[in-house]
Each structure stands twice: as C-alpha cells, then as structure tokens.
C-alpha positions as CSV (number, residue, x, y, z in Angstrom):
1,M,38.9,175.2,189.9
2,G,38.5,171.9,188.2
3,P,40.7,172.6,185.3
4,F,43.7,174.3,186.5
5,L,43.6,171.9,189.6
6,F,44.1,169.2,187.0
7,A,46.3,171.1,185.1
8,L,49.0,171.6,188.1
9,C,48.6,167.4,188.5
10,L,49.9,167.1,185.2
11,L,52.3,169.3,185.5
12,A,53.5,167.5,189.1
13,A,53.3,163.7,187.4
14,A,55.4,165.3,184.3
15,G,58.2,166.3,187.4
16,A,58.5,163.5,189.1
17,R,61.6,161.2,188.7
18,A,61.9,157.9,188.7
19,E,64.4,155.9,191.3
20,P,66.5,152.9,191.2
21,P,65.6,150.5,193.5
22,A,66.5,150.7,197.1
23,D,65.4,147.7,198.2
24,P,68.8,145.7,199.4
25,V,69.9,141.9,197.7
26,Q,68.6,139.5,200.4
27,L,70.7,136.4,200.0
28,P,68.9,133.1,200.8
29,P,70.8,130.2,203.8
30,V,72.2,128.3,200.4
31,L,72.5,130.1,197.0
32,T,71.1,127.6,194.0
33,L,71.8,129.2,190.5
34,G,68.1,129.4,190.2
35,K,67.9,132.0,193.2
36,A,71.0,133.8,191.9
37,L,68.9,134.2,188.5
38,A,66.1,135.6,190.3
39,I,67.8,137.9,192.4
40,F,69.9,139.0,189.2
41,R,66.9,139.8,186.8
42,A,65.5,141.9,189.9
43,H,68.7,143.9,190.7
44,G,71.2,143.3,188.3
45,F,72.7,146.7,187.8
46,D,73.4,146.4,183.9
47,L,69.8,144.6,183.7
48,L,68.1,148.3,185.3
49,V,70.2,150.4,182.9
50,A,68.8,147.9,180.0
51,E,64.8,148.4,181.6
52,A,65.2,152.6,181.9
53,N,66.9,152.3,178.0
54,V,63.0,150.9,177.2
55,R,61.3,153.5,179.4
56,A,63.2,155.7,177.7
57,A,61.9,154.5,174.3
58,S,58.5,154.5,175.6
59,G,58.7,157.9,175.8
60,D,60.2,158.7,172.3
61,V,56.6,156.9,171.3
62,S,54.6,159.2,173.2
63,I,56.4,162.1,171.7
64,A,56.1,161.1,168.4
65,G,52.4,160.5,168.7
66,G,51.8,163.7,170.7
67,L,49.8,166.3,169.0
68,P,51.3,170.0,168.8
69,N,49.7,172.3,171.1
70,P,48.1,175.5,168.9
71,S,50.0,179.1,169.4
72,L,48.1,182.1,170.8
73,S,48.9,185.1,170.1
74,L,47.6,188.5,171.6
75,S,47.9,192.1,171.2
76,A,46.8,195.6,172.1
77,G,47.6,198.7,171.3
78,K,47.0,202.6,171.2
79,N,47.1,204.9,168.3
80,F,49.2,208.3,168.5
81,R,48.9,211.5,166.5
82,C,45.6,211.1,165.4
83,A,44.2,213.6,162.8
84,A,41.2,215.9,163.5
85,S,38.8,213.7,162.5
86,Q,40.1,210.3,164.6
87,D,39.7,209.5,168.1
88,C,43.3,208.3,169.6
89,S,41.4,207.0,172.3
90,V,40.7,204.1,170.8
91,V,42.5,200.9,171.8
92,S,43.2,198.4,168.9
93,Y,43.5,194.6,169.6
94,S,44.4,191.4,167.8
95,G,44.1,188.0,168.6
96,S,45.9,185.1,166.3
97,L,45.7,181.0,166.6
98,F,48.3,178.9,164.8
99,D,47.9,174.9,164.6
100,N,51.4,174.6,164.4
101,N,51.2,171.9,161.4
102,L,48.6,169.8,163.5
103,I,46.4,169.6,160.3
104,S,49.1,169.1,157.8
105,N,50.8,166.5,159.4
106,L,47.8,164.7,160.0
107,V,46.3,164.9,156.4
108,T,50.1,164.1,154.8
109,G,50.4,161.2,157.3
110,K,53.6,162.3,158.7
111,R,52.4,161.7,162.6
112,G,51.4,158.2,161.4
113,L,54.8,157.7,160.2
114,R,56.8,159.2,163.2
115,K,54.9,157.1,165.3
116,D,55.9,154.1,163.1
117,V,59.2,154.7,163.3
118,A,59.3,155.4,167.5
119,Q,57.0,152.1,167.9
120,A,60.1,150.1,166.2
121,A,62.7,151.8,167.7
122,F,60.6,150.9,171.2
123,E,60.5,147.3,170.4
124,A,63.9,146.9,169.1
125,A,64.9,148.6,172.7
126,R,62.7,145.8,173.9
127,R,64.4,143.1,172.5
128,S,68.1,144.9,173.0
129,K,67.2,144.7,176.8
130,D,66.2,140.8,176.7
131,D,69.5,140.0,174.2
132,A,71.2,141.9,177.7
133,Q,69.6,139.5,180.0
134,R,70.6,137.1,177.6
135,T,74.0,137.8,177.8
136,L,74.2,138.9,181.7
137,E,72.8,135.7,182.7
138,Y,75.4,133.9,180.6
139,Q,78.1,136.0,182.8
140,L,76.1,135.4,186.0
141,K,76.2,131.6,185.7
142,Q,80.0,131.6,184.4
143,A,80.8,133.1,187.6
144,Y,78.5,130.7,189.8
145,F,80.1,128.1,188.1
146,Q,83.5,129.4,188.9
147,A,82.4,129.9,192.7
148,L,81.3,125.9,192.5
149,L,84.7,125.4,190.9
150,A,86.5,126.9,193.9
151,Q,84.2,125.2,196.5
152,A,85.2,122.6,195.3
153,Q,89.0,123.0,194.6
154,L,88.9,124.1,198.6
155,Q,87.5,120.8,199.4
156,V,90.2,119.1,197.6
157,A,92.7,120.9,199.4
158,T,91.2,120.1,202.8
159,D,91.0,116.7,202.3
160,T,94.6,116.2,201.4
161,Y,95.5,118.6,203.5
162,E,93.7,116.3,206.7
163,S,95.2,113.0,204.8
164,N,98.9,114.6,204.8
165,L,98.3,115.9,208.3
166,R,97.3,112.2,209.6
167,T,100.4,110.6,207.6
168,R,102.7,113.5,209.5
169,Q,100.8,112.5,213.2
170,V,101.5,108.9,212.6
171,N,105.1,108.9,211.6
172,E,106.0,111.6,214.2
173,K,105.3,108.8,216.5
174,R,106.8,106.3,214.4
175,F,110.1,108.4,214.3
176,Q,110.0,108.7,218.6
177,L,109.7,105.2,218.6
178,G,112.9,104.7,215.8
179,G,111.3,103.3,212.8
180,M,111.5,106.5,210.8
181,N,114.7,108.3,209.8
182,E,114.3,112.4,209.9
183,A,115.1,112.9,206.2
184,D,111.3,111.0,205.9
185,L,109.9,112.6,208.3
186,A,110.5,116.0,207.2
187,T,109.3,115.3,203.7
188,I,106.1,114.7,205.1
189,Q,106.2,117.7,207.2
190,V,107.0,119.6,203.8
191,A,104.0,117.8,202.2
192,E,101.8,118.6,204.9
193,L,102.8,122.4,204.9
194,E,102.3,123.0,201.4
195,S,98.5,121.3,201.3
196,E,97.6,123.7,204.2
197,Q,99.2,126.5,202.0
198,A,97.1,125.3,199.2
199,Q,94.2,124.9,201.6
200,D,94.4,128.7,202.6
201,L,94.8,129.6,198.8
202,A,91.7,127.7,197.9
203,G,89.6,129.8,200.4
204,Q,90.7,132.9,199.2
205,G,89.7,131.7,195.6
206,L,86.5,130.9,197.0
207,R,85.6,133.9,198.8
208,A,86.7,136.0,195.6
209,A,84.4,133.7,193.5
210,K,81.9,134.4,195.8
211,V,82.0,138.3,195.6
212,A,82.4,138.4,191.5
213,V,78.9,136.6,191.8
214,A,77.6,138.8,194.7
215,F,78.7,142.3,192.3
216,L,76.7,140.7,189.6
217,L,73.6,140.2,191.8
218,G,73.5,143.8,192.8
219,F,75.4,143.7,196.2
220,R,76.2,147.9,197.8
221,T,77.7,146.6,200.9
222,L,79.9,143.8,202.5
223,V,79.3,140.8,201.2
224,P,78.1,138.0,203.7
225,D,79.9,134.5,203.7
226,Y,76.6,132.7,202.0
227,Q,76.7,129.2,201.0
228,I,76.2,128.0,197.7
229,D,74.9,124.3,196.1
230,A,77.8,122.1,195.5
231,R,74.6,119.9,194.1
232,E,75.0,122.2,191.1
233,L,78.0,121.1,190.1
234,E,77.0,117.4,189.7
235,F,77.6,115.8,186.0
236,A,73.9,115.6,184.3
237,V,72.7,115.7,181.4
238,P,69.3,117.6,181.2
239,G,66.1,116.2,178.8
240,K,66.0,118.9,176.5
241,L,69.9,118.2,175.8
242,A,69.6,114.5,175.6
243,T,67.4,114.9,172.4
244,A,68.9,117.7,170.7
245,T,70.9,117.9,167.7
246,R,73.2,120.6,166.5
247,E,70.6,121.4,163.7
248,T,67.6,122.0,165.8
249,L,69.4,124.1,168.4
250,L,70.4,126.2,165.3
251,D,67.0,126.2,163.9
252,Q,65.7,127.0,167.2
253,A,67.9,129.9,168.0
254,L,67.3,132.2,164.7
255,K,63.8,131.7,165.6
256,Q,64.4,133.1,169.5
257,R,67.3,134.9,169.3
258,P,66.3,138.6,170.5
259,D,69.5,140.3,168.8
260,I,68.0,139.1,165.3
261,A,64.4,140.0,166.4
262,A,66.0,143.4,167.3
263,F,67.2,143.9,164.2
264,N,64.0,142.8,162.6
265,Q,62.7,146.0,164.0
266,Q,65.3,148.5,163.6
267,I,64.6,147.4,159.8
268,Q,61.3,148.2,160.3
269,R,62.2,151.4,161.9
270,A,64.5,152.3,158.9
271,D,61.8,151.7,156.4
272,A,59.7,154.0,158.3
273,A,61.8,156.6,158.8
274,L,63.1,156.2,154.9
275,R,59.1,156.9,154.3
276,L,58.9,159.6,156.2
277,S,62.0,161.2,154.4
278,H,60.0,161.0,151.3
279,R,57.2,162.2,152.5
280,N,58.8,165.3,154.3
281,V,59.6,166.7,151.0
282,F,56.0,167.6,150.8
283,P,56.2,170.7,152.8
284,D,54.1,171.0,156.2
285,I,51.4,173.7,156.1
286,G,51.1,175.7,158.7
287,V,46.7,177.1,159.6
288,G,46.0,180.0,161.3
289,V,43.5,182.1,162.2
290,T,43.4,186.0,163.2
291,Y,41.0,188.5,164.9
292,S,41.9,192.4,165.0
293,A,39.8,195.3,165.5
294,N,40.6,199.2,166.2
295,G,38.3,200.4,168.7
296,T,34.7,199.4,169.2
297,G,31.1,200.4,168.4
298,D,31.2,204.3,166.7
299,S,34.6,204.5,167.7
300,N,36.1,202.1,165.1
301,I,38.6,203.8,163.1
302,S,38.2,200.8,160.6
303,P,36.0,197.5,161.2
304,P,36.7,194.5,162.9
305,N,38.8,191.8,160.5
306,G,38.9,188.4,160.1
307,S,41.5,186.5,158.3
308,I,42.7,182.6,157.8
309,N,46.4,182.4,157.2
310,L,48.3,179.4,155.7
311,S,52.4,179.3,156.2
312,F,55.0,176.9,154.3
313,T,58.2,176.4,153.4
314,P,58.3,175.8,149.8
315,P,61.0,173.3,148.4
316,L,62.3,175.4,145.6
317,F,66.1,174.5,146.1
318,Y,66.1,171.6,148.6
319,F,64.3,168.4,148.3
320,Q,65.1,166.5,151.4
321,S,67.9,164.8,149.1
322,G,70.5,164.1,151.7
323,E,67.9,163.1,154.4
324,I,66.4,160.4,152.2
325,R,70.1,158.8,151.3
326,R,71.1,158.7,155.1
327,A,67.9,157.4,155.4
328,E,68.6,154.2,152.6
329,A,71.8,154.1,154.2
330,D,70.4,153.3,157.4
331,L,68.3,150.7,156.1
332,V,70.9,149.0,154.2
333,T,73.2,148.7,157.3
334,Q,70.2,147.4,159.6
335,Q,69.8,144.3,157.1
336,V,73.3,143.8,157.0
337,L,73.6,144.0,160.2
338,R,70.6,141.3,160.9
339,Q,72.3,139.0,158.4
340,K,75.7,139.3,160.1
341,A,73.7,138.8,163.7
342,E,72.3,135.3,161.8
343,A,76.0,134.6,161.1
344,Q,77.1,135.3,164.5
345,T,74.1,132.7,165.7
346,V,75.6,130.2,163.7
347,A,78.9,130.6,164.9
348,D,77.8,130.4,168.6
349,V,75.9,127.6,168.8
350,E,78.7,125.7,166.2
351,T,81.1,126.6,169.2
352,A,79.0,126.1,172.2
353,W,78.1,122.6,170.8
354,G,81.5,121.9,170.4
355,Q,82.7,122.9,173.5
356,L,79.8,120.9,175.5
357,V,80.5,117.4,173.2
358,A,84.1,117.8,174.2
359,T,83.8,118.6,178.2
360,R,81.0,116.3,178.2
361,K,83.4,113.6,177.0
362,L,86.1,114.3,179.3
363,V,83.8,114.2,182.1
364,E,82.4,110.7,181.6
365,R,85.6,109.5,180.9
366,M,86.8,110.8,184.4
367,E,83.8,109.5,185.8
368,K,83.7,106.1,184.7
369,S,87.4,104.8,185.5
370,L,89.9,107.7,185.7
371,L,88.6,109.1,189.2
372,E,87.9,105.6,190.5
373,R,91.2,104.5,189.4
374,A,93.1,107.1,190.6
375,Q,91.6,106.5,194.0
376,K,92.0,102.8,194.1
377,A,95.8,103.6,193.4
378,R,96.4,105.9,196.3
379,D,94.4,103.5,198.6
380,L,96.6,100.7,197.6
381,I,100.0,102.6,197.8
382,K,98.9,103.8,201.5
383,F,98.0,100.3,202.7
384,Q,101.4,99.1,201.0
385,Y,103.4,102.0,203.3
386,E,101.3,101.0,206.3
387,H,103.1,97.6,206.0
388,G,106.3,98.7,205.0
389,A,105.9,97.5,201.1
390,A,106.0,101.0,199.9
391,S,108.2,104.3,200.4
392,L,107.2,107.7,201.6
393,L,107.9,108.9,198.3
394,D,105.4,106.3,196.9
395,L,102.6,107.3,199.1
396,L,103.1,111.3,198.5
397,N,103.2,110.8,194.7
398,A,100.0,108.9,194.9
399,Q,98.6,111.1,197.0
400,R,99.3,114.2,194.4
401,T,98.1,112.1,191.6
402,Y,95.2,111.6,193.4
403,T,94.8,115.3,194.2
404,A,95.5,116.6,190.7
405,I,92.9,114.1,189.5
406,R,90.3,115.4,191.6
407,A,90.8,119.2,190.9
408,E,91.0,117.9,187.1
409,H,87.6,116.5,187.8
410,A,86.1,119.3,189.2
411,Q,87.5,121.9,186.4
412,D,86.0,119.2,183.9
413,L,82.3,120.0,185.6
414,A,82.8,123.8,185.7
415,N,83.9,123.8,182.0
416,Y,81.1,121.2,181.0
417,W,78.2,123.0,183.1
418,T,80.3,126.5,181.3
419,A,79.7,124.9,178.2
420,F,76.1,124.6,178.7
421,S,75.7,127.7,179.9
422,L,77.3,128.9,176.4
423,L,74.6,126.8,174.6
424,E,72.0,128.8,176.4
425,Q,73.0,132.0,175.3
426,A,73.4,131.0,172.0
427,T,69.9,129.4,171.6
428,A,68.4,131.7,173.7
429,Q,66.5,129.0,176.0
430,E,66.8,127.4,178.9
431,L,67.7,123.7,178.6
432,K,67.9,122.9,181.9
C-alpha cells in the first residue's frame, strides 16, 4: 500500500489549486509613502499577476527537465482454426516497454538544452516581474503625491475660506454701523461664497485622490477616510541625490535596470533555443524491448521471443531549416530589443534628470522669496485696509494672489517629488 498511497499524495498535490491572497488590506492611522509601498508589494493586483507569471515560468522549468514516463503495452490472445496437430486452447501474450526517446534525449543533450531554454525564460520572467514592480511603484508614488497635492490644495482653500469668512463678518458689522456701502459688502460676500465652493471642490479632489491610491494598494471594499502624512511633501534634497550626477546615475541605471537584465536572459534563452534547433536535426531514437510467447511449456506453439526495438524518423526531406531560421531571427530580435532598452534607459534618465533640475529650481525660488513676499504683501494690504489706507478690491486681489502662490507652491512640490520618483524609476534604485 505504501507506493499506492504515495502516488495518491502526488496526485492530490498536483490537483491543488493556488488561491489569490484573501487577507483584506489594512491601512495604518497615517499612511506614509513607505507604508504604502509595503502594502502594495503584498497586495497590488498587477504585482500579484506578475508573481504568478514567475510561478508559471518555474513550472516550465520543471516540465523541460522532467524525464518522460516509459510506455508499457500488454496484449493477450487466443488461436483459432488450429490444425489437427495444434492446440487451440493455448493463450498467446506479449509485453512491450518503450523509453519514449528518454535515452536519445539524454545522449544527444536535447533535454539539457530544453532545460537551458526554460531556465533562461524563468530568469527573464523574474526580471520582468522586477521591472513591472519598478513601473508600478512609480505609478503608486505618482498617485500618492497627487493625494498630497490635493490635501495641500484643500488646506489652502480652507485657509482662504476662513480668511474671507472673517473679513465678511467684520464688514457686515461695519455695514450695520454705516461704515461700508452695500456694494462692497456684496463683493466680500461673493468672495466668501466662492472660496467656500473652492473648498468643497478641493475636498472632493482629495477624496478621489485617496481612492486612486487605495485602488493601487489592492482595496476591494469601500475605502475608509484615511490620513496621509503631509510632511512627505516638504522639500528636501536626499543625500544620494545631493552627490549624484547625470553620468553616474546613467551608469548605475544601465547596470541595475531589470528590463535590460530581462533582455539579457531572453538572449540566453534564444541562444539555447537556436542550439536546440540545430540539435533537433538529429532524429529522436526510441528504444524498446518486447517479449512475446504463444502458450507455455509443452503446449508452446512457438518458442518465447524477446526483441529490442529502435524507432526514429530519418531526416530525408526536411532538416529543421524553418525552425532554425526562426530561432536565428528570435536571437537577433532579443539583441535589438536589449539595445532599444539601453537607449530607452538613456532617454528615461535624461528626461527624469531634466524634470528634477527644473522643478527643484522652481521650489527653491518659491521657498526662498516668492512665497514669503506674497504673504507679506497680503498681510500689509490687509493692515492698510483695516486702517482705511487700502480698498476692499486691493485686499481681495492680494488674497487671491497669495492663494494662487500657495497653490503653485504645492504644485511645484508635487512636481518635484514626482520627478524624483521618475528618476528612481529610470535608475531602478531608491534615492531617498
């Protein structure tokens, strides 16, 4: 019973089905970028699909290295219409065992070449999964910084609304005391209502941005109103970036990009496939043994017979020329695609570096003088207005300018960190 139970266990294991992860996504009280990446790596839909593709390629390696099971043939028969000297009650029987080209594939090295093809394809799938993770993590970072931008825009809209609300309340009292005409009061009331509208729209934008992040994290239920860390948007120049140059980043990218590594593996696969195509010109030779008998003992009509069988398809008319040309074309294709990936890497690094340099200048200029001067101008005009030295229109214009500058500052920060993430994607490394 031991071998039988063992065989049943093997069949049960082969029939088991892999299931997708069922654990629901859990969000921390405050979602940082690092925590978002950790959740994505465990629950991201596209990343799970890429991992499944790697497992499928691993199965192909097992298939390529597997030894074929031998074929066993058994037969039995009975003689009819025997002559007077023959015994028709005799049972004839025979048995044959064939190796299904096992020995031939081992001797010619075809099995080893098939394993090389599958192993290179498996390594390429692993690298492709890493490349998918590189691209998808950039999408997550991009969505996360858009959520931070939406949160900053909501804060700007809220501050503007509260400022206009206070101005409206003060001027309504002034109007009641006869210190303001109705036209100016209506103007500030309109400004306050517009800022309230902007606040509602900003809140809606923040909610949509949070839902977009949650989708990338693998949410399949209603998304809770989670918090994101506003400090992630603050300007900084990480240490690795402070000492990096465009040349050093490009050199690192060419060495580390998983898409280039995947094409290197594809070249190895195509090369092994080409060698296998040449090897396949030599035919597979099947080896088998047969034993047959017609009765037993004195009743034997003919003596038992044992034979060794060889079977193969001689290459008389076709010599695998089509398969060889196709394998040669595949090898050339993979080599060209690797060159294209290297050129794409250069373009990616150049583009990301240019965007980062440009957005960094905008943020530094904004934080060194522009934002401070806009706030000071708004505060001075507000002081002048409260003391009768400036008009209501001057105050509202100063408030709009300050609001626009703050919104532009938030946009510049989001663009800077998005460009920083794009450079991380281009170089396939963490720079922060």
